[in-house]
N, CA, C and O atoms as a printed pandas DataFrame, in Angstrom:
     atom_number atom_name residue_name chain_id  residue_number  x_coord  y_coord  z_coord
0              1         N          UNK        A               1   -3.227    4.606   -8.563
1              2        CA          UNK        A               1   -3.818    3.323   -8.254
2              3         C          UNK        A               1   -3.409    2.851   -6.861
3              4         O          UNK        A               1   -4.213    2.272   -6.130
4              5         N          UNK        A               2   -2.163    3.104   -6.506
5              6        CA          UNK        A               2   -1.695    2.647   -5.188
6              7         C          UNK        A               2   -2.431    3.379   -4.077
7              8         O          UNK        A               2   -2.706    2.808   -3.022
8              9         N          UNK        A               3   -2.751    4.654   -4.320
9             10        CA          UNK        A               3   -3.486    5.404   -3.307
10            11         C          UNK        A               3   -4.881    4.839   -3.114
11            12         O          UNK        A               3   -5.396    4.811   -1.996
12            13         N          UNK        A               4   -5.492    4.388   -4.203
13            14        CA          UNK        A               4   -6.823    3.782   -4.119
14            15         C          UNK        A               4   -6.792    2.521   -3.263
15            16         O          UNK        A               4   -7.677    2.303   -2.435
16            17         N          UNK        A               5   -5.782    1.703   -3.463
17            18        CA          UNK        A               5   -5.655    0.481   -2.673
18            19         C          UNK        A               5   -5.414    0.814   -1.206
19            20         O          UNK        A               5   -6.028    0.217   -0.321
20            21         N          UNK        A               6   -4.517    1.773   -0.945
21            22        CA          UNK        A               6   -4.231    2.152    0.439
22            23         C          UNK        A               6   -5.459    2.724    1.129
23            24         O          UNK        A               6   -5.732    2.402    2.286
24            25         N          UNK        A               7   -6.200    3.571    0.424
25            26        CA          UNK        A               7   -7.417    4.135    1.015
26            27         C          UNK        A               7   -8.471    3.065    1.274
27            28         O          UNK        A               7   -9.148    3.097    2.302
28            29         N          UNK        A               8   -8.615    2.122    0.351
29            30        CA          UNK        A               8   -9.619    1.071    0.532
30            31         C          UNK        A               8   -9.313    0.227    1.762
31            32         O          UNK        A               8  -10.206   -0.037    2.566
32            33         N          UNK        A               9   -8.072   -0.194    1.917
33            34        CA          UNK        A               9   -7.725   -1.019    3.070
34            35         C          UNK        A               9   -7.748   -0.224    4.372
35            36         O          UNK        A               9   -8.088   -0.770    5.422
36            37         N          UNK        A              10   -7.391    1.059    4.317
37            38        CA          UNK        A              10   -7.448    1.843    5.546
38            39         C          UNK        A              10   -8.889    2.110    5.969
39            40         O          UNK        A              10   -9.187    2.137    7.163
40            41         N          UNK        A              11   -9.777    2.306    5.013
41            42        CA          UNK        A              11  -11.186    2.515    5.355
42            43         C          UNK        A              11  -11.794    1.239    5.920
43            44         O          UNK        A              11  -12.526    1.286    6.908
44            45         N          UNK        A              12  -11.497    0.101    5.301
45            46        CA          UNK        A              12  -12.031   -1.152    5.819
46            47         C          UNK        A              12  -11.454   -1.490    7.189
47            48         O          UNK        A              12  -12.161   -2.008    8.054
48            49         N          UNK        A              13  -10.185   -1.201    7.384
49            50        CA          UNK        A              13   -9.587   -1.404    8.701
50            51         C          UNK        A              13  -10.184   -0.477    9.740
51            52         O          UNK        A              13  -10.398   -0.872   10.886
52            53         N          UNK        A              14  -10.450    0.750    9.343
53            54        CA          UNK        A              14  -11.081    1.700   10.260
54            55         C          UNK        A              14  -12.483    1.265   10.641
55            56         O          UNK        A              14  -12.894    1.397   11.794
56            57         N          UNK        A              15  -13.222    0.741    9.656
57            58        CA          UNK        A              15  -14.566    0.243    9.960
58            59         C          UNK        A              15  -14.540   -0.870   10.991
59            60         O          UNK        A              15  -15.395   -0.924   11.875
60            61         N          UNK        A              16  -13.566   -1.757   10.881
61            62        CA          UNK        A              16  -13.517   -2.871   11.827
62            63         C          UNK        A              16  -13.172   -2.386   13.230
63            64         O          UNK        A              16  -13.723   -2.895   14.206
64            65         N          UNK        A              17  -12.272   -1.415   13.351
65            66        CA          UNK        A              17  -11.921   -0.879   14.673
66            67         C          UNK        A              17  -13.082   -0.096   15.262
67            68         O          UNK        A              17  -13.366   -0.211   16.454
68            69         N          UNK        A              18  -13.752    0.698   14.442
69            70        CA          UNK        A              18  -14.895    1.479   14.929
70            71         C          UNK        A              18  -16.041    0.564   15.317
71            72         O          UNK        A              18  -16.747    0.825   16.291
72            73         N          UNK        A              19  -16.228   -0.507   14.558
73            74        CA          UNK        A              19  -17.291   -1.445   14.892
74            75         C          UNK        A              19  -17.021   -2.119   16.232
75            76         O          UNK        A              19  -17.944   -2.315   17.021
76            77         N          UNK        A              20  -15.777   -2.473   16.494
77            78        CA          UNK        A              20  -15.431   -3.079   17.783
78            79         C          UNK        A              20  -15.637   -2.080   18.912
79            80         O          UNK        A              20  -16.090   -2.460   19.992
80            81         N          UNK        A              21  -15.313   -0.811   18.686
81            82        CA          UNK        A              21  -15.526    0.206   19.712
82            83         C          UNK        A              21  -17.015    0.458   19.941
83            84         O          UNK        A              21  -17.435    0.712   21.070
84            85         N          UNK        A              22  -17.801    0.392   18.893
85            86        CA          UNK        A              22  -19.246    0.605   19.040
86            87         C          UNK        A              22  -19.901   -0.545   19.796
87            88         O          UNK        A              22  -20.822   -0.324   20.583
88            89         N          UNK        A              23  -19.433   -1.770   19.566
89            90        CA          UNK        A              23  -19.991   -2.903   20.297
90            91         C          UNK        A              23  -19.673   -2.817   21.786
91            92         O          UNK        A              23  -20.420   -3.346   22.609
92            93         N          UNK        A              24  -18.583   -2.161   22.135
93            94        CA          UNK        A              24  -18.212   -1.986   23.535
94            95         C          UNK        A              24  -18.847   -0.725   24.127
95            96         O          UNK        A              24  -18.500   -0.323   25.237
96            97         N          UNK        A              25  -19.787   -0.090   23.385
97            98        CA          UNK        A              25  -20.477    1.134   23.803
98            99         C          UNK        A              25  -19.508    2.276   24.070
99           100         O          UNK        A              25  -19.738    3.102   24.954
100          101         N          UNK        A              26  -18.422    2.317   23.301
101          102        CA          UNK        A              26  -17.450    3.387   23.443
102          103         C          UNK        A              26  -17.876    4.642   22.696
103          104         O          UNK        A              26  -17.557    5.756   23.113
104          105         N          UNK        A              27  -18.592    4.466   21.600
105          106        CA          UNK        A              27  -19.012    5.601   20.776
106          107         C          UNK        A              27  -20.494    5.861   21.002
107          108         O          UNK        A              27  -21.344    5.073   20.588
108          109         N          UNK        A              28  -20.794    6.973   21.663
109          110        CA          UNK        A              28  -22.176    7.245   22.017
110          111         C          UNK        A              28  -22.950    8.022   20.977
111          112         O          UNK        A              28  -24.054    7.618   20.610
112          113         N          UNK        A              29  -22.405    9.128   20.488
113          114        CA          UNK        A              29  -23.152    9.990   19.586
114          115         C          UNK        A              29  -22.677    9.898   18.160
115          116         O          UNK        A              29  -21.664    9.267   17.859
116          117         N          UNK        A              30  -23.433   10.542   17.280
117          118        CA          UNK        A              30  -23.098   10.512   15.856
118          119         C          UNK        A              30  -21.816   11.283   15.575
119          120         O          UNK        A              30  -21.012   10.872   14.738
120          121         N          UNK        A              31  -21.622   12.404   16.276
121          122        CA          UNK        A              31  -20.410   13.189   16.042
122          123         C          UNK        A              31  -19.166   12.407   16.433
123          124         O          UNK        A              31  -18.157   12.458   15.730
124          125         N          UNK        A              32  -19.224   11.695   17.532
125          126        CA          UNK        A              32  -18.047   10.927   17.956
126          127         C          UNK        A              32  -17.759    9.791   16.986
127          128         O          UNK        A              32  -16.596    9.446   16.776
128          129         N          UNK        A              33  -18.793    9.202   16.389
129          130        CA          UNK        A              33  -18.573    8.148   15.402
130          131         C          UNK        A              33  -17.936    8.709   14.134
131          132         O          UNK        A              33  -17.009    8.112   13.587
132          133         N          UNK        A              34  -18.428    9.849   13.668
133          134        CA          UNK        A              34  -17.868   10.462   12.459
134          135         C          UNK        A              34  -16.441   10.918   12.705
135          136         O          UNK        A              34  -15.570   10.701   11.863
136          137         N          UNK        A              35  -16.190   11.544   13.843
137          138        CA          UNK        A              35  -14.851   12.014   14.162
138          139         C          UNK        A              35  -13.879   10.850   14.303
139          140         O          UNK        A              35  -12.751   10.913   13.814
140          141         N          UNK        A              36  -14.317    9.791   14.970
141          142        CA          UNK        A              36  -13.446    8.623   15.134
142          143         C          UNK        A              36  -13.157    7.967   13.795
143          144         O          UNK        A              36  -12.024    7.557   13.543
144          145         N          UNK        A              37  -14.149    7.860   12.941
145          146        CA          UNK        A              37  -13.947    7.238   11.640
146          147         C          UNK        A              37  -13.012    8.020   10.749
147          148         O          UNK        A              37  -12.121    7.447   10.121
148          149         N          UNK        A              38  -13.206    9.329   10.687
149          150        CA          UNK        A              38  -12.367   10.133    9.804
150          151         C          UNK        A              38  -10.935   10.220   10.323
151          152         O          UNK        A              38   -9.989   10.143    9.539
152          153         N          UNK        A              39  -10.767   10.377   11.621
153          154        CA          UNK        A              39   -9.407   10.471   12.151
154          155         C          UNK        A              39   -8.681    9.136   12.066
155          156         O          UNK        A              39   -7.482    9.102   11.788
156          157         N          UNK        A              40   -9.387    8.046   12.299
157          158        CA          UNK        A              40   -8.759    6.728   12.202
158          159         C          UNK        A              40   -8.394    6.401   10.760
159          160         O          UNK        A              40   -7.338    5.820   10.507
160          161         N          UNK        A              41   -9.241    6.762    9.826
161          162        CA          UNK        A              41   -8.944    6.530    8.417
162          163         C          UNK        A              41   -7.743    7.350    7.972
163          164         O          UNK        A              41   -6.890    6.847    7.241
164          165         N          UNK        A              42   -7.665    8.606    8.402
165          166        CA          UNK        A              42   -6.527    9.449    8.051
166          167         C          UNK        A              42   -5.241    8.901    8.658
167          168         O          UNK        A              42   -4.197    8.894    8.006
168          169         N          UNK        A              43   -5.313    8.447    9.895
169          170        CA          UNK        A              43   -4.114    7.921   10.555
170          171         C          UNK        A              43   -3.616    6.645    9.890
171          172         O          UNK        A              43   -2.413    6.485    9.684
172          173         N          UNK        A              44   -4.523    5.739    9.553
173          174        CA          UNK        A              44   -4.082    4.489    8.933
174          175         C          UNK        A              44   -3.572    4.717    7.516
175          176         O          UNK        A              44   -2.622    4.056    7.094
176          177         N          UNK        A              45   -4.181    5.634    6.775
177          178        CA          UNK        A              45   -3.700    5.930    5.425
178          179         C          UNK        A              45   -2.321    6.564    5.474
179          180         O          UNK        A              45   -1.445    6.219    4.680
180          181         N          UNK        A              46   -2.126    7.492    6.407
181          182        CA          UNK        A              46   -0.816    8.126    6.550
182          183         C          UNK        A              46    0.238    7.091    6.930
183          184         O          UNK        A              46    1.360    7.132    6.426
184          185         N          UNK        A              47   -0.115    6.169    7.812
185          186        CA          UNK        A              47    0.829    5.129    8.201
186          187         C          UNK        A              47    1.155    4.217    7.029
187          188         O          UNK        A              47    2.316    3.865    6.819
188          189         N          UNK        A              48    0.136    3.830    6.263
189          190        CA          UNK        A              48    0.374    2.938    5.133
190          191         C          UNK        A              48    1.212    3.602    4.042
191          192         O          UNK        A              48    2.044    2.946    3.415
192          193         N          UNK        A              49    0.999    4.899    3.812
193          194        CA          UNK        A              49    1.789    5.580    2.802
194          195         C          UNK        A              49    3.227    5.757    3.261
195          196         O          UNK        A              49    4.140    5.782    2.437
196          197         N          UNK        A              50    3.438    5.880    4.558
197          198        CA          UNK        A              50    4.788    5.977    5.087
198          199         C          UNK        A              50    5.508    4.648    5.091
199          200         O          UNK        A              50    6.737    4.621    5.152
200          201         N          UNK        A              51    4.795    3.565    5.028
201          202        CA          UNK        A              51    5.394    2.238    5.012
202          203         C          UNK        A              51    5.799    1.927    3.577
203          204         O          UNK        A              51    5.017    1.368    2.808
204          205         N          UNK        A              52    7.013    2.289    3.229
205          206        CA          UNK        A              52    7.430    2.306    1.833
206          207         C          UNK        A              52    7.574    0.923    1.210
207          208         O          UNK        A              52    7.432    0.789   -0.006
208          209         N          UNK        A              53    7.850   -0.102    1.996
209          210        CA          UNK        A              53    7.994   -1.432    1.388
210          211         C          UNK        A              53    6.692   -1.912    0.766
211          212         O          UNK        A              53    6.690   -2.437   -0.347
212          213         N          UNK        A              54    5.579   -1.733    1.481
213          214        CA          UNK        A              54    4.279   -2.153    0.953
214          215         C          UNK        A              54    3.925   -1.329   -0.274
215          216         O          UNK        A              54    3.452   -1.868   -1.275
216          217         N          UNK        A              55    4.153   -0.024   -0.198
217          218        CA          UNK        A              55    3.804    0.852   -1.319
218          219         C          UNK        A              55    4.660    0.557   -2.546
219          220         O          UNK        A              55    4.145    0.525   -3.663
220          221         N          UNK        A              56    5.949    0.343   -2.353
221          222        CA          UNK        A              56    6.808    0.092   -3.517
222          223         C          UNK        A              56    6.538   -1.281   -4.135
223          224         O          UNK        A              56    6.572   -1.421   -5.358
224          225         N          UNK        A              57    6.271   -2.298   -3.303
225          226        CA          UNK        A              57    5.966   -3.616   -3.850
226          227         C          UNK        A              57    4.641   -3.594   -4.610
227          228         O          UNK        A              57    4.534   -4.168   -5.694
228          229         N          UNK        A              58    3.631   -2.931   -4.042
229          230        CA          UNK        A              58    2.336   -2.844   -4.713
230          231         C          UNK        A              58    2.453   -2.052   -6.007
231          232         O          UNK        A              58    1.831   -2.400   -7.011
232          233         N          UNK        A              59    3.243   -0.994   -5.986
233          234        CA          UNK        A              59    3.461   -0.207   -7.196
234          235         C          UNK        A              59    4.188   -1.032   -8.259
235          236         O          UNK        A              59    3.863   -0.937   -9.442
236          237         N          UNK        A              60    5.157   -1.831   -7.854
237          238        CA          UNK        A              60    5.855   -2.694   -8.807
238          239         C          UNK        A              60    4.919   -3.753   -9.387
239          240         O          UNK        A              60    5.025   -4.108  -10.561
240          241         N          UNK        A              61    4.008   -4.251   -8.560
241          242        CA          UNK        A              61    3.027   -5.225   -9.054
242          243         C          UNK        A              61    2.095   -4.592  -10.075
243          244         O          UNK        A              61    1.796   -5.197  -11.104
244          245         N          UNK        A              62    1.640   -3.388   -9.799
245          246        CA          UNK        A              62    0.727   -2.701  -10.711
246          247         C          UNK        A              62    1.411   -2.387  -12.038
247          248         O          UNK        A              62    0.804   -2.511  -13.102
248          249         N          UNK        A              63    2.674   -1.980  -11.969
249          250        CA          UNK        A              63    3.402   -1.605  -13.186
250          251         C          UNK        A              63    3.920   -2.799  -13.971
251          252         O          UNK        A              63    4.449   -2.622  -15.068
252          253         N          UNK        A              64    3.783   -4.017  -13.440
253          254        CA          UNK        A              64    4.162   -5.209  -14.174
254          255         C          UNK        A              64    5.596   -5.644  -13.998
255          256         O          UNK        A              64    6.063   -6.511  -14.737
256          257         N          UNK        A              65    6.319   -5.070  -13.039
257          258        CA          UNK        A              65    7.719   -5.432  -12.844
258          259         C          UNK        A              65    7.893   -6.776  -12.142
259          260         O          UNK        A              65    8.974   -7.363  -12.203
260          261         N          UNK        A              66    6.863   -7.268  -11.486
261          262        CA          UNK        A              66    6.959   -8.517  -10.743
262          263         C          UNK        A              66    6.508   -9.694  -11.610
263          264         O          UNK        A              66    6.796  -10.848  -11.293
264          265         N          UNK        A              67    5.820   -9.407  -12.674
265          266        CA          UNK        A              67    5.350  -10.460  -13.567
266          267         C          UNK        A              67    3.931  -10.894  -13.223
267          268         O          UNK        A              67    3.159  -10.129  -12.645
268          269         N          UNK        A              68    3.600  -12.116  -13.581
269          270        CA          UNK        A              68    2.247  -12.618  -13.380
270          271         C          UNK        A              68    1.920  -12.729  -11.896
271          272         O          UNK        A              68    0.763  -12.574  -11.506
272          273         N          UNK        A              69    2.926  -12.996  -11.064
273          274        CA          UNK        A              69    2.695  -13.071   -9.619
274          275         C          UNK        A              69    2.235  -11.747   -9.036
275          276         O          UNK        A              69    1.460  -11.722   -8.080
276          277         N          UNK        A              70    2.700  -10.663   -9.599
277          278        CA          UNK        A              70    2.270   -9.342   -9.151
278          279         C          UNK        A              70    0.808   -9.084   -9.449
279          280         O          UNK        A              70    0.079   -8.517   -8.635
280          281         N          UNK        A              71    0.392   -9.511  -10.631
281          282        CA          UNK        A              71   -1.016   -9.347  -10.982
282          283         C          UNK        A              71   -1.909  -10.238  -10.117
283          284         O          UNK        A              71   -3.024   -9.851   -9.767
284          285         N          UNK        A              72   -1.420  -11.421   -9.776
285          286        CA          UNK        A              72   -2.172  -12.296   -8.878
286          287         C          UNK        A              72   -2.267  -11.663   -7.497
287          288         O          UNK        A              72   -3.310  -11.743   -6.848
288          289         N          UNK        A              73   -1.181  -11.030   -7.042
289          290        CA          UNK        A              73   -1.188  -10.338   -5.757
290          291         C          UNK        A              73   -2.212   -9.205   -5.738
291          292         O          UNK        A              73   -2.969   -9.070   -4.777
292          293         N          UNK        A              74   -2.240   -8.392   -6.792
293          294        CA          UNK        A              74   -3.191   -7.285   -6.881
294          295         C          UNK        A              74   -4.619   -7.816   -6.926
295          296         O          UNK        A              74   -5.503   -7.273   -6.264
296          297         N          UNK        A              75   -4.850   -8.878   -7.705
297          298        CA          UNK        A              75   -6.178   -9.486   -7.746
298          299         C          UNK        A              75   -6.586   -9.986   -6.361
299          300         O          UNK        A              75   -7.744   -9.844   -5.966
300          301         N          UNK        A              76   -5.638  -10.573   -5.621
301          302        CA          UNK        A              76   -5.922  -11.038   -4.265
302          303         C          UNK        A              76   -6.283   -9.901   -3.328
303          304         O          UNK        A              76   -7.159  -10.051   -2.477
304          305         N          UNK        A              77   -5.614   -8.762   -3.479
305          306        CA          UNK        A              77   -5.959   -7.599   -2.650
306          307         C          UNK        A              77   -7.381   -7.127   -2.929
307          308         O          UNK        A              77   -8.139   -6.832   -2.005
308          309         N          UNK        A              78   -7.735   -7.058   -4.208
309          310        CA          UNK        A              78   -9.083   -6.630   -4.556
310          311         C          UNK        A              78  -10.128   -7.645   -4.109
311          312         O          UNK        A              78  -11.222   -7.267   -3.689
312          313         N          UNK        A              79   -9.796   -8.934   -4.196
313          314        CA          UNK        A              79  -10.722   -9.970   -3.727
314          315         C          UNK        A              79  -10.916   -9.870   -2.214
315          316         O          UNK        A              79  -12.035  -10.008   -1.721
316          317         N          UNK        A              80   -9.839   -9.632   -1.484
317          318        CA          UNK        A              80   -9.943   -9.473   -0.030
318          319         C          UNK        A              80  -10.789   -8.259    0.331
319          320         O          UNK        A              80  -11.621   -8.328    1.236
320          321         N          UNK        A              81  -10.582   -7.158   -0.367
321          322        CA          UNK        A              81  -11.384   -5.962   -0.109
322          323         C          UNK        A              81  -12.854   -6.199   -0.449
323          324         O          UNK        A              81  -13.738   -5.709    0.254
324          325         N          UNK        A              82  -13.123   -6.946   -1.520
325          326        CA          UNK        A              82  -14.505   -7.233   -1.891
326          327         C          UNK        A              82  -15.191   -8.116   -0.857
327          328         O          UNK        A              82  -16.361   -7.907   -0.537
328          329         N          UNK        A              83  -14.465   -9.105   -0.334
329          330        CA          UNK        A              83  -15.041   -9.971    0.697
330          331         C          UNK        A              83  -15.299   -9.190    1.974
331          332         O          UNK        A              83  -16.330   -9.378    2.619
332          333         N          UNK        A              84  -14.374   -8.319    2.343
333          334        CA          UNK        A              84  -14.587   -7.484    3.532
334          335         C          UNK        A              84  -15.802   -6.587    3.355
335          336         O          UNK        A              84  -16.621   -6.454    4.264
336          337         N          UNK        A              85  -15.915   -5.979    2.193
337          338        CA          UNK        A              85  -17.057   -5.084    1.950
338          339         C          UNK        A              85  -18.372   -5.864    1.949
339          340         O          UNK        A              85  -19.376   -5.383    2.474
340          341         N          UNK        A              86  -18.373   -7.059    1.365
341          342        CA          UNK        A              86  -19.589   -7.864    1.344
342          343         C          UNK        A              86  -19.965   -8.316    2.755
343          344         O          UNK        A              86  -21.144   -8.305    3.108
344          345         N          UNK        A              87  -18.989   -8.711    3.562
345          346        CA          UNK        A              87  -19.268   -9.074    4.950
346          347         C          UNK        A              87  -19.792   -7.886    5.744
347          348         O          UNK        A              87  -20.691   -8.031    6.572
348          349         N          UNK        A              88  -19.232   -6.724    5.492
349          350        CA          UNK        A              88  -19.702   -5.524    6.183
350          351         C          UNK        A              88  -21.138   -5.209    5.799
351          352         O          UNK        A              88  -21.931   -4.795    6.645
352          353         N          UNK        A              89  -21.476   -5.400    4.545
353          354        CA          UNK        A              89  -22.827   -5.097    4.070
354          355         C          UNK        A              89  -23.848   -6.124    4.558
355          356         O          UNK        A              89  -24.938   -5.749    4.990
356          357         N          UNK        A              90  -23.512   -7.403    4.497
357          358        CA          UNK        A              90  -24.506   -8.434    4.820
358          359         C          UNK        A              90  -24.542   -8.813    6.294
359          360         O          UNK        A              90  -25.616   -9.062    6.842
360          361         N          UNK        A              91  -23.381   -8.860    6.941
361          362        CA          UNK        A              91  -23.331   -9.341    8.323
362          363         C          UNK        A              91  -22.992   -8.254    9.344
363          364         O          UNK        A              91  -22.943   -8.531   10.542
364          365         N          UNK        A              92  -22.761   -7.034    8.888
365          366        CA          UNK        A              92  -22.372   -5.908    9.735
366          367         C          UNK        A              92  -21.082   -6.174   10.492
367          368         O          UNK        A              92  -20.894   -5.647   11.588
368          369         N          UNK        A              93  -20.201   -6.971    9.937
369          370        CA          UNK        A              93  -18.877   -7.189   10.489
370          371         C          UNK        A              93  -17.929   -7.540    9.353
371          372         O          UNK        A              93  -18.349   -8.122    8.352
372          373         N          UNK        A              94  -16.647   -7.190    9.500
373          374        CA          UNK        A              94  -15.689   -7.451    8.439
374          375         C          UNK        A              94  -15.202   -8.888    8.464
375          376         O          UNK        A              94  -15.074   -9.528    7.420
376          377         N          UNK        A              95  -14.933   -9.385    9.648
377          378        CA          UNK        A              95  -14.407  -10.740    9.778
378          379         C          UNK        A              95  -15.452  -11.560   10.524
379          380         O          UNK        A              95  -15.859  -11.211   11.632
380          381         N          UNK        A              96  -15.873  -12.639    9.909
381          382        CA          UNK        A              96  -16.909  -13.455   10.518
382          383         C          UNK        A              96  -16.414  -14.850   10.765
383          384         O          UNK        A              96  -17.157  -15.687   11.277
């Protein structure tokens, strides 16, 4: 479950960085967009998995060791990811 959360946030973060680069006409072709997206997603996921405090706290929240506050935290993460995805779909930007 923790990997799913890390991948979701790294993909959404990668989309926002790639979108900013595309608006600046940095990414010209389709291959450069795909390469930039996949490499940026891999880099952010690797960084997030190496950041053990976030991973251990999120894992403790999922396993119920933090109590009701942990479940509220996890719900907040999913709500944030849902809002980012909805903004990306409707407005073509993550933060509006």
